[in-house]
C-alpha positions as a LaTeX table, in Angstrom:
\begin{tabular}{lrrr}
\hline
Residue & $x$ (\AA) & $y$ (\AA) & $z$ (\AA) \\
\hline
Met1 & 189.48 & $-1.19$ & 185.06 \\
Asp2 & 188.33 & 0.86 & 188.00 \\
Pro3 & 188.72 & 4.56 & 187.25 \\
Thr4 & 188.60 & 5.40 & 190.93 \\
Thr5 & 191.85 & 3.56 & 191.58 \\
Asp6 & 194.37 & 3.30 & 188.75 \\
Asn7 & 193.50 & 6.26 & 186.57 \\
Ala8 & 191.64 & 8.84 & 188.60 \\
Ala9 & 193.67 & 11.92 & 189.38 \\
Pro10 & 193.58 & 13.53 & 192.78 \\
Thr11 & 191.38 & 16.56 & 192.57 \\
Gly12 & 194.25 & 18.93 & 193.39 \\
Asp13 & 196.87 & 17.38 & 191.08 \\
Pro14 & 196.89 & 19.20 & 187.70 \\
Ala15 & 199.68 & 17.02 & 186.27 \\
Ala16 & 197.75 & 13.82 & 186.99 \\
Ala17 & 194.55 & 15.38 & 185.59 \\
Arg18 & 196.42 & 16.30 & 182.40 \\
Ala19 & 197.78 & 12.76 & 182.08 \\
Ala20 & 194.28 & 11.32 & 182.52 \\
Leu21 & 192.84 & 13.56 & 179.80 \\
Glu22 & 195.75 & 12.81 & 177.46 \\
Ala23 & 194.99 & 9.11 & 177.93 \\
Leu24 & 191.60 & 9.74 & 176.29 \\
Arg25 & 193.20 & 9.83 & 172.83 \\
Ala26 & 194.65 & 6.35 & 173.14 \\
Glu27 & 191.46 & 4.97 & 174.64 \\
Ile28 & 189.16 & 6.46 & 172.00 \\
Ala29 & 191.53 & 5.24 & 169.28 \\
Lys30 & 190.48 & 1.69 & 170.22 \\
Ala31 & 187.13 & 2.46 & 168.59 \\
Val32 & 187.72 & 5.48 & 166.31 \\
Val33 & 190.59 & 5.59 & 163.82 \\
Gly34 & 192.43 & 8.78 & 162.84 \\
Gln35 & 190.32 & 11.48 & 164.51 \\
Asp36 & 192.82 & 12.89 & 167.02 \\
Pro37 & 192.07 & 16.57 & 166.18 \\
Ala38 & 188.36 & 16.04 & 166.84 \\
Val39 & 189.08 & 14.25 & 170.12 \\
Thr40 & 191.32 & 17.14 & 171.19 \\
Gly41 & 188.63 & 19.64 & 170.23 \\
Leu42 & 186.04 & 17.84 & 172.33 \\
Val43 & 188.37 & 17.78 & 175.33 \\
Val44 & 189.04 & 21.52 & 174.90 \\
Ala45 & 185.28 & 22.14 & 174.81 \\
Leu46 & 184.79 & 20.17 & 178.02 \\
Leu47 & 187.56 & 22.14 & 179.71 \\
Cys48 & 185.95 & 25.43 & 178.62 \\
Arg49 & 182.38 & 24.31 & 179.41 \\
Gly50 & 181.55 & 24.85 & 175.74 \\
His51 & 179.69 & 23.03 & 172.98 \\
Val52 & 180.77 & 21.61 & 169.65 \\
Leu53 & 179.35 & 21.58 & 166.13 \\
Leu54 & 180.62 & 18.56 & 164.18 \\
Glu55 & 180.46 & 18.78 & 160.41 \\
Gly56 & 181.16 & 15.82 & 158.16 \\
Val57 & 179.62 & 13.56 & 155.57 \\
Pro58 & 177.69 & 10.51 & 156.81 \\
Gly59 & 179.72 & 7.51 & 157.88 \\
Val60 & 182.81 & 9.18 & 159.36 \\
Ala61 & 182.12 & 7.99 & 162.94 \\
Lys62 & 180.72 & 11.19 & 164.44 \\
Thr63 & 178.28 & 9.28 & 166.66 \\
Leu64 & 180.88 & 6.66 & 167.58 \\
Leu65 & 183.30 & 9.44 & 168.54 \\
Ile66 & 180.88 & 10.92 & 171.09 \\
Arg67 & 179.95 & 7.52 & 172.51 \\
Ser68 & 183.62 & 6.59 & 172.86 \\
Leu69 & 184.42 & 9.88 & 174.59 \\
Ala70 & 181.58 & 9.34 & 177.06 \\
Ala71 & 182.75 & 5.79 & 177.77 \\
Ala72 & 186.37 & 6.85 & 178.30 \\
Leu73 & 185.27 & 9.65 & 180.66 \\
Glu74 & 182.61 & 7.54 & 182.38 \\
Leu75 & 179.92 & 10.09 & 181.56 \\
Asp76 & 176.27 & 9.63 & 180.68 \\
Thr77 & 175.37 & 10.24 & 177.04 \\
Lys78 & 172.15 & 10.42 & 175.04 \\
Arg79 & 171.41 & 10.82 & 171.35 \\
Val80 & 168.56 & 12.73 & 169.70 \\
Gln81 & 167.87 & 12.32 & 166.00 \\
Phe82 & 166.64 & 15.73 & 164.88 \\
Thr83 & 163.80 & 15.47 & 162.35 \\
Pro84 & 161.29 & 17.97 & 160.89 \\
Asp85 & 158.54 & 16.78 & 163.26 \\
Leu86 & 160.62 & 16.89 & 166.47 \\
Met87 & 159.09 & 19.16 & 169.11 \\
Pro88 & 160.96 & 21.21 & 171.75 \\
Ser89 & 159.47 & 19.10 & 174.54 \\
Asp90 & 160.96 & 16.00 & 172.89 \\
Val91 & 164.36 & 17.48 & 173.78 \\
Thr92 & 163.80 & 19.32 & 177.06 \\
Gly93 & 161.07 & 17.21 & 178.64 \\
Ser94 & 157.50 & 18.07 & 179.61 \\
Leu95 & 154.86 & 17.92 & 182.30 \\
Val96 & 152.98 & 14.62 & 182.37 \\
Tyr97 & 149.65 & 14.07 & 184.11 \\
Asp98 & 149.77 & 11.25 & 186.64 \\
Thr99 & 146.32 & 9.69 & 186.96 \\
Arg100 & 147.25 & 8.04 & 190.27 \\
Thr101 & 148.08 & 11.30 & 192.04 \\
Ala102 & 145.92 & 13.60 & 189.86 \\
Glu103 & 148.96 & 15.87 & 189.54 \\
Phe104 & 151.40 & 16.91 & 186.85 \\
Ser105 & 154.98 & 15.73 & 187.19 \\
Phe106 & 158.03 & 16.67 & 185.14 \\
Gln107 & 159.40 & 14.00 & 182.80 \\
Pro108 & 163.01 & 14.94 & 181.92 \\
Gly109 & 163.98 & 14.89 & 178.25 \\
Pro110 & 167.23 & 13.57 & 176.77 \\
Val111 & 168.92 & 16.96 & 177.36 \\
Phe112 & 169.39 & 15.88 & 180.98 \\
Thr113 & 172.69 & 14.11 & 180.38 \\
Asn114 & 176.41 & 14.86 & 180.32 \\
Leu115 & 177.05 & 14.50 & 176.59 \\
Leu116 & 174.09 & 15.15 & 174.30 \\
Leu117 & 174.53 & 14.14 & 170.67 \\
Ala118 & 172.16 & 16.31 & 168.62 \\
Asp119 & 172.31 & 14.36 & 165.38 \\
Glu120 & 171.64 & 16.33 & 162.17 \\
Ile121 & 170.51 & 19.39 & 164.10 \\
Asn122 & 169.83 & 21.31 & 160.87 \\
Arg123 & 167.03 & 18.89 & 159.90 \\
Thr124 & 164.65 & 20.31 & 162.50 \\
Pro125 & 162.87 & 23.71 & 162.32 \\
Pro126 & 164.22 & 26.76 & 164.21 \\
Lys127 & 161.58 & 26.37 & 166.94 \\
Thr128 & 163.08 & 23.05 & 168.01 \\
Gln129 & 166.66 & 24.17 & 167.38 \\
Ser130 & 166.08 & 27.04 & 169.78 \\
Ser131 & 165.02 & 24.64 & 172.53 \\
Leu132 & 168.71 & 24.01 & 173.08 \\
Leu133 & 169.66 & 27.69 & 173.47 \\
Glu134 & 168.79 & 27.98 & 177.17 \\
Ala135 & 170.37 & 24.60 & 177.90 \\
Met136 & 173.60 & 25.56 & 176.13 \\
Glu137 & 173.90 & 29.05 & 177.61 \\
Glu138 & 172.31 & 28.83 & 181.05 \\
Arg139 & 172.80 & 25.08 & 181.63 \\
Gln140 & 169.22 & 24.76 & 182.70 \\
Val141 & 165.80 & 24.04 & 181.22 \\
Thr142 & 162.70 & 26.05 & 182.12 \\
Val143 & 159.38 & 24.20 & 181.87 \\
Asp144 & 156.15 & 25.79 & 183.09 \\
Gly145 & 158.13 & 28.62 & 184.64 \\
Thr146 & 160.33 & 26.35 & 186.75 \\
Pro147 & 164.09 & 26.27 & 185.96 \\
Arg148 & 165.73 & 22.86 & 186.25 \\
Ala149 & 169.52 & 22.58 & 186.37 \\
Leu150 & 171.35 & 20.29 & 183.97 \\
Pro151 & 174.10 & 17.93 & 185.11 \\
Asp152 & 177.73 & 19.01 & 185.17 \\
Pro153 & 179.65 & 18.44 & 182.96 \\
Phe154 & 177.24 & 19.16 & 180.13 \\
Leu155 & 178.21 & 19.30 & 176.46 \\
Val156 & 176.09 & 19.47 & 173.32 \\
Ala157 & 177.76 & 17.89 & 170.29 \\
Ala158 & 175.59 & 18.74 & 167.29 \\
Thr159 & 176.23 & 17.23 & 163.88 \\
Gln160 & 175.31 & 18.45 & 160.43 \\
Asn161 & 175.88 & 17.13 & 156.93 \\
Pro162 & 177.71 & 19.64 & 154.69 \\
Val163 & 176.52 & 18.16 & 151.38 \\
Glu164 & 172.74 & 17.90 & 151.87 \\
Tyr165 & 170.63 & 21.05 & 151.81 \\
Glu166 & 167.19 & 19.81 & 150.77 \\
Gly167 & 164.89 & 19.55 & 153.78 \\
Thr168 & 167.32 & 21.32 & 156.11 \\
Tyr169 & 167.06 & 24.48 & 158.21 \\
Pro170 & 170.47 & 26.21 & 158.40 \\
Leu171 & 171.41 & 27.30 & 161.90 \\
Pro172 & 171.04 & 31.08 & 162.36 \\
Glu173 & 174.15 & 33.10 & 163.16 \\
Ala174 & 172.98 & 33.72 & 166.75 \\
Gln175 & 172.79 & 29.99 & 167.42 \\
Leu176 & 176.05 & 29.19 & 165.63 \\
Asp177 & 177.74 & 31.70 & 167.92 \\
Arg178 & 176.69 & 29.61 & 170.94 \\
Phe179 & 178.96 & 26.76 & 169.83 \\
Leu180 & 182.47 & 27.10 & 171.18 \\
Leu181 & 184.03 & 25.10 & 168.33 \\
Lys182 & 183.14 & 23.92 & 164.86 \\
Leu183 & 185.09 & 20.78 & 164.07 \\
Thr184 & 185.25 & 19.34 & 160.57 \\
Ile185 & 185.42 & 15.54 & 160.45 \\
Pro186 & 187.32 & 14.61 & 157.28 \\
Leu187 & 187.19 & 11.38 & 155.34 \\
Pro188 & 189.92 & 9.03 & 156.57 \\
Ser189 & 193.21 & 8.58 & 154.76 \\
Arg190 & 193.69 & 5.42 & 152.73 \\
Gln191 & 195.65 & 3.70 & 155.51 \\
Asp192 & 193.12 & 4.73 & 158.16 \\
Glu193 & 190.30 & 3.36 & 156.04 \\
Ile194 & 192.18 & 0.08 & 155.62 \\
Asp195 & 192.57 & $-0.06$ & 159.40 \\
Val196 & 188.81 & 0.52 & 159.84 \\
Leu197 & 187.90 & $-2.30$ & 157.48 \\
Thr198 & 190.48 & $-4.60$ & 159.06 \\
Arg199 & 188.95 & $-4.04$ & 162.49 \\
His200 & 185.47 & $-4.81$ & 161.18 \\
Ala201 & 186.77 & $-7.94$ & 159.46 \\
Glu202 & 188.20 & $-9.04$ & 162.81 \\
Gly203 & 184.80 & $-8.66$ & 164.50 \\
Phe204 & 184.74 & $-5.07$ & 165.77 \\
Asp205 & 181.19 & $-4.03$ & 166.71 \\
Pro206 & 180.73 & $-0.23$ & 167.03 \\
Arg207 & 177.65 & $-0.84$ & 169.20 \\
Asp208 & 179.70 & $-2.70$ & 171.83 \\
Leu209 & 182.47 & $-0.40$ & 173.02 \\
Arg210 & 183.27 & $-2.52$ & 176.05 \\
Ala211 & 184.06 & $-5.47$ & 173.79 \\
Ala212 & 186.33 & $-3.14$ & 171.81 \\
Gly213 & 188.29 & $-2.51$ & 175.00 \\
Val214 & 187.19 & 1.08 & 175.68 \\
Arg215 & 187.40 & 1.67 & 179.43 \\
Pro216 & 187.10 & 4.75 & 181.67 \\
Val217 & 190.50 & 6.43 & 181.95 \\
Ala218 & 189.33 & 9.73 & 183.46 \\
Thr219 & 186.46 & 10.92 & 185.61 \\
Ala220 & 184.39 & 14.02 & 186.21 \\
Ala221 & 186.71 & 14.76 & 189.16 \\
Asp222 & 189.70 & 14.79 & 186.81 \\
Leu223 & 187.83 & 17.16 & 184.52 \\
Glu224 & 186.98 & 19.52 & 187.37 \\
Gly225 & 190.59 & 19.58 & 188.54 \\
Ala226 & 191.71 & 20.28 & 184.99 \\
Arg227 & 189.23 & 23.16 & 184.66 \\
Arg228 & 190.67 & 24.79 & 187.77 \\
Ala229 & 194.18 & 24.43 & 186.38 \\
Val230 & 193.10 & 25.97 & 183.06 \\
Ala231 & 191.54 & 28.90 & 184.92 \\
Ala232 & 194.92 & 29.51 & 186.59 \\
Thr233 & 196.80 & 29.57 & 183.26 \\
Thr234 & 198.46 & 32.95 & 182.77 \\
Val235 & 197.37 & 35.23 & 179.92 \\
Ser236 & 199.60 & 38.24 & 179.31 \\
Pro237 & 198.18 & 41.61 & 178.18 \\
Glu238 & 199.99 & 41.13 & 174.86 \\
Ile239 & 198.16 & 37.85 & 174.21 \\
Thr240 & 194.82 & 39.45 & 175.10 \\
Ala241 & 195.51 & 42.28 & 172.66 \\
Tyr242 & 196.56 & 39.75 & 169.99 \\
Val243 & 193.23 & 37.93 & 170.29 \\
Val244 & 191.34 & 41.21 & 170.06 \\
Asp245 & 193.35 & 42.32 & 166.99 \\
Ile246 & 192.59 & 39.04 & 165.19 \\
Cys247 & 188.86 & 39.33 & 165.82 \\
Arg248 & 188.73 & 43.02 & 164.91 \\
Ala249 & 190.58 & 42.28 & 161.66 \\
Thr250 & 187.80 & 39.87 & 160.60 \\
Arg251 & 185.29 & 42.72 & 160.95 \\
Glu252 & 187.29 & 44.74 & 158.43 \\
Ser253 & 187.73 & 41.94 & 155.88 \\
Pro254 & 186.26 & 42.83 & 152.45 \\
Ser255 & 185.25 & 39.17 & 152.02 \\
Leu256 & 182.90 & 39.17 & 155.01 \\
Thr257 & 179.52 & 40.64 & 155.84 \\
Leu258 & 179.86 & 39.50 & 159.48 \\
Gly259 & 183.06 & 39.37 & 161.52 \\
Val260 & 183.82 & 37.76 & 164.85 \\
Ser261 & 181.83 & 39.15 & 167.80 \\
Pro262 & 183.28 & 39.94 & 171.25 \\
Arg263 & 181.83 & 36.58 & 172.36 \\
Gly264 & 184.01 & 34.96 & 169.71 \\
Ala265 & 187.07 & 36.79 & 171.05 \\
Thr266 & 186.28 & 35.51 & 174.53 \\
Ala267 & 185.91 & 31.99 & 173.14 \\
Leu268 & 189.27 & 32.16 & 171.34 \\
Leu269 & 191.02 & 33.27 & 174.52 \\
Ala270 & 189.39 & 30.42 & 176.46 \\
Thr271 & 190.27 & 27.70 & 173.93 \\
Ala272 & 193.85 & 28.96 & 173.59 \\
Arg273 & 194.15 & 28.82 & 177.37 \\
Ala274 & 192.88 & 25.23 & 177.48 \\
Trp275 & 195.22 & 24.19 & 174.65 \\
Ala276 & 198.20 & 25.78 & 176.42 \\
Trp277 & 197.44 & 23.79 & 179.57 \\
Leu278 & 196.92 & 20.54 & 177.65 \\
Thr279 & 200.34 & 20.95 & 176.01 \\
Gly280 & 202.01 & 21.31 & 179.40 \\
Arg281 & 202.32 & 25.06 & 179.92 \\
Asp282 & 200.83 & 27.36 & 182.54 \\
Tyr283 & 200.92 & 30.38 & 180.23 \\
Val284 & 199.53 & 31.15 & 176.75 \\
Ile285 & 201.74 & 31.88 & 173.73 \\
Pro286 & 200.71 & 33.16 & 170.26 \\
Asp287 & 200.96 & 29.66 & 168.78 \\
Asp288 & 198.17 & 28.53 & 171.11 \\
Val289 & 195.91 & 31.25 & 169.69 \\
Lys290 & 196.81 & 30.28 & 166.13 \\
Ala291 & 196.22 & 26.58 & 166.80 \\
Leu292 & 192.63 & 27.16 & 167.93 \\
Ala293 & 191.70 & 30.09 & 165.67 \\
Leu294 & 190.14 & 28.04 & 162.85 \\
Pro295 & 187.85 & 25.76 & 164.89 \\
Thr296 & 186.88 & 28.60 & 167.24 \\
Leu297 & 186.15 & 31.28 & 164.62 \\
Arg298 & 185.16 & 29.58 & 161.33 \\
His299 & 181.45 & 29.42 & 162.21 \\
Arg300 & 181.31 & 32.96 & 163.60 \\
Ile301 & 181.91 & 34.78 & 160.31 \\
Gln302 & 179.70 & 35.20 & 157.25 \\
Leu303 & 181.05 & 35.37 & 153.71 \\
Arg304 & 179.82 & 37.82 & 151.09 \\
Pro305 & 178.03 & 36.02 & 148.23 \\
Glu306 & 180.53 & 37.31 & 145.67 \\
Ala307 & 183.42 & 36.00 & 147.79 \\
Glu308 & 181.80 & 32.57 & 147.96 \\
Met309 & 181.43 & 32.54 & 144.18 \\
Glu310 & 185.15 & 33.22 & 143.89 \\
Gly311 & 185.93 & 30.19 & 146.05 \\
Val312 & 186.76 & 32.06 & 149.25 \\
Thr313 & 186.12 & 30.02 & 152.41 \\
Ala314 & 185.85 & 30.93 & 156.08 \\
Asp315 & 189.08 & 29.06 & 156.79 \\
Ser316 & 190.97 & 30.93 & 154.07 \\
Val317 & 189.80 & 34.30 & 155.43 \\
Ile318 & 190.90 & 33.44 & 158.97 \\
Thr319 & 194.24 & 32.10 & 157.70 \\
Ala320 & 194.81 & 35.36 & 155.82 \\
Val321 & 193.98 & 37.38 & 158.94 \\
Leu322 & 196.43 & 35.35 & 161.02 \\
Ser323 & 199.13 & 35.96 & 158.43 \\
His324 & 198.95 & 39.75 & 158.60 \\
Val325 & 198.02 & 40.53 & 162.21 \\
Pro326 & 201.28 & 41.34 & 164.04 \\
Val327 & 202.38 & 38.59 & 166.44 \\
Pro328 & 203.47 & 39.78 & 169.91 \\
Arg329 & 207.08 & 39.12 & 170.81 \\
\hline
\end{tabular}
């Protein structure tokens, strides 16, 4: 299938761009079973030029999800396995001496891609974790004083295992705040797991997405057109105030030592806007804010130790806040 003919949306056609991005779910489902919320979250992140933290136990298709998304969007993707001995230059690239020219030349690292899968990011020390900060925020890499722009679109999808703590380096709050969304990848339902095994029994090879039938159904041009449409989505003053009230309420929660920052409020407004556009509206309603509140805010708050001992979770705190903050009419 040629994405430049059948499926590519005209740059100025928001409806066609929306249809192309909606087609991603069906295309990715050819390789990944039962992860529609994660697919939607990744699309929202691309629309908002944000990054995603994926949390789930091993074996729930986190890597396959990113590879399938890249294939369906016809984007370049690279994977870095984060380990304790990984150096910052292994991610960003470095200057290499060329004996033929007797000069140093820049050798780009794997960060120079559209979709970077930072696998088990919490297994590498903070020094290497921080090598991604400039790339994520400024969309560039500075080596030897020279800034080098990253491709557009650019998304970091970092994974971490929620059940293993030995030999890990938890991400500091400042770095967590750089991720637009934190998506939890659950274990599949019984029927979904049966479907997975049935596919493998029939010869499905997760390393060969083309054989699985995954084809490009959208392009970078579709994504750019969609971003412009999202930027034109109307946000009323009441919705803006609602977002602010939610974030301010987290700062007053007795269960938290750290509430949502103004950057988090900005992120929630952006993701709600993208979700509103994806669902076919050119204006944001309170339900859009509620729909994206958990993935946008859960990693931006810090629980008190005594609250954790009582079984309080970040999601339960945010859910409680949503239940008592007045909804605009």
